[in-house]
C-alpha positions in Angstrom: 107.7 -38.6 19.2 107.9 -40.9 22.1 109.5 -41.3 25.5 112.6 -43.3 24.4 114.2 -40.7 22.2 113.5 -37.8 24.6 115.6 -39.5 27.3 118.5 -40.2 25.0 121.6 -38.0 25.8 123.3 -35.6 23.4 126.8 -36.6 22.3 129.4 -34.1 21.2 129.3 -34.1 17.4 133.1 -33.8 17.3 133.4 -37.1 19.1 131.1 -38.7 16.5 133.0 -37.1 13.7 136.4 -38.3 15.0 135.1 -41.8 15.5 133.5 -41.9 12.0 136.8 -40.7 10.4 138.8 -43.2 12.5 136.5 -46.0 11.2 137.4 -44.9 7.6 134.6 -42.6 6.3 135.8 -39.7 4.3 132.9 -37.3 5.0 130.4 -37.1 7.9 127.6 -34.6 8.6 124.4 -34.3 10.7 120.9 -33.6 9.6 118.2 -33.0 12.2 114.8 -34.1 11.3 112.9 -31.3 13.0 115.0 -28.6 11.2 114.5 -30.2 7.8 110.7 -30.1 7.6 110.4 -27.4 4.9 113.1 -29.1 2.8 111.4 -32.5 3.2 108.1 -31.0 2.0 109.8 -29.5 -1.1 111.7 -32.8 -1.7 108.5 -34.8 -1.5 106.6 -32.6 -3.9 109.4 -33.0 -6.4 109.4 -36.7 -5.9 105.7 -36.9 -6.4 106.0 -35.0 -9.6 108.8 -37.3 -10.8 106.7 -40.4 -10.0 103.6 -39.0 -11.7 105.6 -38.6 -14.9 106.7 -42.2 -14.7 110.4 -41.4 -14.6 111.0 -44.2 -12.1 110.3 -46.8 -14.9 110.0 -50.2 -13.2 111.6 -49.1 -9.9 108.5 -49.5 -7.9 110.4 -49.1 -4.6 110.8 -45.4 -5.3 107.1 -45.0 -4.5 107.5 -46.5 -1.0 105.7 -44.0 1.4 108.5 -44.5 4.0 110.8 -42.7 1.6 108.8 -39.5 2.1 108.5 -39.9 5.9 111.6 -40.8 7.8 109.7 -41.3 11.0 108.0 -44.3 9.3 111.5 -45.9 8.9 112.4 -45.2 12.6 109.6 -43.7 14.8 112.0 -42.2 17.3 114.5 -40.7 14.8 115.7 -37.2 15.6 118.9 -37.0 13.7 120.7 -38.6 10.7 124.4 -39.1 10.7 125.3 -39.1 7.0 128.6 -40.4 5.7 130.4 -40.7 2.4 133.1 -42.9 1.1 135.3 -41.9 -1.9 135.6 -44.8 -4.4 137.5 -43.2 -7.3 140.5 -44.9 -8.8 142.5 -43.4 -11.7 142.2 -46.4 -14.1 141.1 -45.3 -17.5 139.0 -47.4 -20.0 140.7 -48.0 -23.4 138.8 -46.6 -26.3 138.3 -50.0 -27.9 134.9 -51.1 -29.3 135.8 -54.7 -28.6 135.7 -54.1 -24.9 132.8 -53.3 -22.7 132.4 -50.4 -20.2 131.5 -50.8 -16.6 130.6 -48.0 -14.2 133.4 -47.2 -11.7 131.1 -47.9 -8.8 131.1 -51.6 -9.8 134.8 -52.1 -10.4 135.7 -53.4 -7.0 134.1 -55.0 -4.0 130.4 -54.6 -3.3 130.0 -51.1 -1.8 127.1 -52.3 0.3 129.4 -54.7 2.2 132.1 -52.1 2.7 129.7 -49.4 3.9 127.7 -51.7 6.1 130.7 -53.0 7.9 131.8 -49.4 8.8 128.2 -48.3 9.6 127.8 -51.2 11.9 131.0 -50.3 13.7 129.9 -46.7 14.1 126.5 -47.7 15.3 127.9 -50.1 17.9 130.2 -47.4 19.1 127.3 -45.0 19.4 125.2 -47.4 21.4 128.1 -48.2 23.7 128.0 -44.6 24.8 124.6 -44.9 26.6 122.0 -47.7 26.9 119.2 -45.5 25.6 120.8 -44.6 22.3 119.0 -46.2 19.3 120.5 -46.6 15.8 119.5 -48.0 12.5 121.8 -47.8 9.5 121.4 -48.0 5.7 123.7 -48.2 2.8 121.4 -47.8 -0.3 119.5 -50.7 1.3 116.3 -49.2 2.7 113.5 -46.6 2.0 115.7 -43.6 2.8 116.4 -40.7 0.4 120.2 -40.9 0.7 121.0 -38.0 -1.6 118.5 -35.6 0.0 119.7 -36.3 3.5 123.3 -36.1 2.4 122.7 -32.6 1.1 120.8 -31.7 4.3 123.8 -32.9 6.3 126.2 -30.7 4.3 128.1 -33.5 2.5 127.4 -32.1 -1.0 124.6 -31.0 -3.3 122.3 -32.9 -5.6 123.5 -32.0 -9.1 121.7 -31.6 -12.4 122.5 -35.3 -13.2 120.9 -36.5 -10.0 124.2 -37.4 -8.3 125.6 -35.9 -5.1 128.7 -33.8 -5.7 131.1 -33.1 -2.8 133.7 -30.4 -2.9 136.4 -32.9 -1.8 135.8 -35.9 -4.1 133.3 -34.8 -6.8 130.5 -37.3 -7.2 132.6 -40.4 -6.9 131.2 -41.2 -3.4 129.0 -43.8 -1.8 126.5 -42.6 0.7 125.2 -44.1 3.9 123.4 -42.9 7.0 122.7 -43.8 10.6 119.2 -42.9 11.9 119.3 -42.2 15.7 117.3 -40.9 18.5 120.2 -38.7 19.6 119.5 -35.0 19.7 122.4 -33.7 17.6 123.2 -30.2 16.2 122.6 -30.0 12.5 125.1 -29.1 9.9 124.2 -26.4 7.4 122.6 -27.9 4.3 124.9 -27.7 1.3 124.1 -25.1 -1.4 124.0 -26.1 -5.1 127.0 -25.2 -7.2 126.3 -26.5 -10.7 125.8 -22.9 -11.9 125.0 -22.5 -15.6 127.0 -25.7 -16.5 124.9 -28.1 -18.7 127.7 -30.5 -19.7 125.9 -33.6 -18.2 122.7 -32.8 -20.1 124.5 -32.2 -23.4 126.7 -35.3 -23.0 124.0 -37.9 -22.3 123.5 -39.8 -25.6 119.9 -40.8 -24.8 118.7 -37.5 -23.3 118.0 -39.2 -20.0 118.4 -35.9 -18.1 115.0 -34.6 -19.1 115.6 -31.3 -17.3 118.2 -30.0 -14.9 117.9 -32.1 -11.7 115.4 -34.5 -13.4 116.5 -37.9 -14.6 114.2 -40.1 -16.7 115.1 -43.7 -15.9 113.3 -44.9 -19.1 116.0 -43.3 -21.1 119.0 -44.0 -18.8 121.6 -46.4 -20.0 122.5 -47.2 -16.3 118.9 -48.2 -15.6 118.5 -50.4 -18.6 121.8 -52.3 -18.2 121.3 -52.9 -14.4 117.6 -52.8 -13.6 115.8 -53.7 -16.8 114.9 -57.4 -16.7 113.5 -57.6 -20.2 115.0 -60.1 -22.7 115.9 -57.2 -25.1 116.9 -53.6 -24.6 114.9 -50.8 -26.3 116.3 -49.9 -29.7 117.1 -46.3 -28.8 119.2 -47.5 -25.9 121.0 -50.1 -28.0 121.8 -47.4 -30.6 123.5 -45.3 -28.0 125.2 -47.8 -25.7 128.7 -46.8 -26.8 130.0 -50.0 -25.2 128.3 -49.6 -21.8 127.3 -53.0 -20.4 126.9 -52.2 -16.6 125.9 -48.7 -15.6 127.1 -45.5 -17.3 129.5 -42.8 -16.2 129.1 -40.3 -19.0 127.4 -37.6 -17.0 130.0 -38.0 -14.3 133.0 -38.1 -16.6 132.2 -34.8 -18.2 131.4 -33.0 -14.9 134.0 -30.3 -14.2 133.8 -30.9 -10.5 134.9 -34.5 -11.0 137.7 -33.4 -13.4 138.9 -30.9 -10.8 138.5 -32.7 -7.5 138.5 -36.5 -8.1 141.3 -38.1 -6.0 142.3 -41.7 -5.6 140.5 -43.6 -2.8 142.5 -45.1 0.1 139.9 -48.0 0.3 141.7 -51.0 -1.2 138.3 -52.8 -1.7 137.3 -50.3 -4.3 140.2 -50.9 -6.6 139.2 -52.9 -9.7 138.8 -56.7 -9.9 140.6 -58.2 -12.9 138.9 -57.4 -16.2 136.3 -55.1 -14.6 137.7 -52.0 -16.2 137.5 -53.2 -19.8 136.1 -56.7 -20.2 136.1 -58.2 -23.7 132.5 -58.0 -25.1 133.1 -61.5 -26.6 133.6 -62.9 -23.1 130.4 -61.3 -21.7 128.3 -62.1 -24.7 128.6 -65.9 -23.9 128.9 -65.6 -20.1 128.0 -68.8 -18.3 126.6 -69.1 -14.8 130.0 -70.5 -13.5 131.9 -67.7 -15.2 129.6 -65.2 -13.7 130.4 -66.5 -10.2 134.1 -66.4 -10.8 134.2 -63.0 -12.5 132.1 -61.1 -10.0 132.8 -62.3 -6.5 131.4 -60.1 -3.7 130.5 -57.5 -6.3 127.6 -55.1 -6.6 127.5 -56.2 -10.3 125.9 -59.5 -9.2 122.6 -57.7 -9.5 123.2 -58.1 -13.2 122.4 -61.8 -13.8 124.2 -63.9 -16.5 121.4 -63.6 -19.0 121.4 -59.8 -18.6 125.2 -59.6 -19.1 124.8 -61.6 -22.4 122.0 -59.3 -23.5 123.9 -56.2 -22.7 127.1 -57.4 -24.4 125.4 -58.6 -27.5 123.5 -55.3 -27.7 126.8 -53.4 -27.4 128.3 -55.6 -30.2 125.3 -54.7 -32.4 125.2 -51.0 -31.6 126.3 -48.4 -34.1 130.1 -48.1 -33.5 130.3 -45.2 -35.9 128.5 -42.9 -33.5 131.2 -40.7 -31.9 131.6 -40.9 -28.1 131.0 -37.6 -26.3 134.1 -35.4 -26.0 135.3 -35.0 -22.4 136.3 -31.4 -21.9 139.6 -30.8 -20.1 139.1 -27.2 -19.1 137.4 -26.3 -15.7 134.1 -24.6 -15.7 132.0 -24.9 -12.5 
C-alpha cells in the first residue's frame, strides 16, 4: 500500500485511548483495514442492494465509490480510530400540537464543529508522536461509512433502525473517525443485540424501516424534513408528521436500549438552544431569513433553509392531529 505507511511506527493503543478520553470523547475503538475485508465485502453488497432499490432517495452522495473503498479516501490508511460523543439531554418535549418537534441531535451546537475540534486535537497529537504519522479525520463530512466502521471498532452495533447503539449511551451518540497509516491492533467488532425486538419497526408511522436493518429514506420523516428540497412534502409524510419539523426521534425514543442506558451528556454545547426543544409552529410557519439566523446560530439545523422550515411547519399545522402518537413503552426488553 505504499512506502510511507510501512515506515510509520506503532503506538500503544492505550496511549491513544487515554488521549482521546482526555480530549473529551466518550468512546474510542480501533478498526484495522486489513482485518475488516470480509466485513467490508458484506457491507458493500448490502449497500449496493439498498442503492439498487432506490432507498437513498435524492441522497446521491451515498453512491460515492469511495464509501465502499476506504483506500480511495486515504491511500495509505491501515487503521481507523473511531470515536463517539454522547449528546443526550433529559429535556422532554411537551405533548402540544401547537409546538413543533426537533430531533435531539439538533437541539444544541452543530455537532460537526464540536467533533471536528476534538478530532483535530487528537490528530495533531498523533502526528506529534512521529513525523511519518499521517492522519485524516471526518465527522459525518466525507465518504466514510461511519456506522460500519464504528461497529468494526467495537463502539456499538448497527440496529434495526439503522442507528448505532452503544451499551453505554444507547444510540444518542455522534460518530467520527481518524484515518491513519499507523499499524494499530484492532478491537473486536461489536455483535448485534437487537434480538427479537421490533419496537422501532412498529412505531415508525410511515413504515420507513422497510425491513430490519433497512431504512427507506423515501418514507422517512427525518429525510423529508431535512434533505427534501421540494416545495411541498409528500401527502403520506404530511399525514404522519405528528409535529416533527426537523428530523424524527420516534425509532430512538421507543428503543429499550435508549430507555435503559441514556445518560445526560457532559458536553455543554449539546444542551438545547432556547426554543429548540418545542418551538411554536406559528413562529416557524412564518420564519424570515433574519429570524432563521438568530434562532439557529452555529447549528446543524442551518441545513434546513428558511423556506423549508416554513414548509415543514405549515405541513405540521395541516396534518391530522387526531392520529395518536406512538406509545413509548416503559418496560425494558432488549
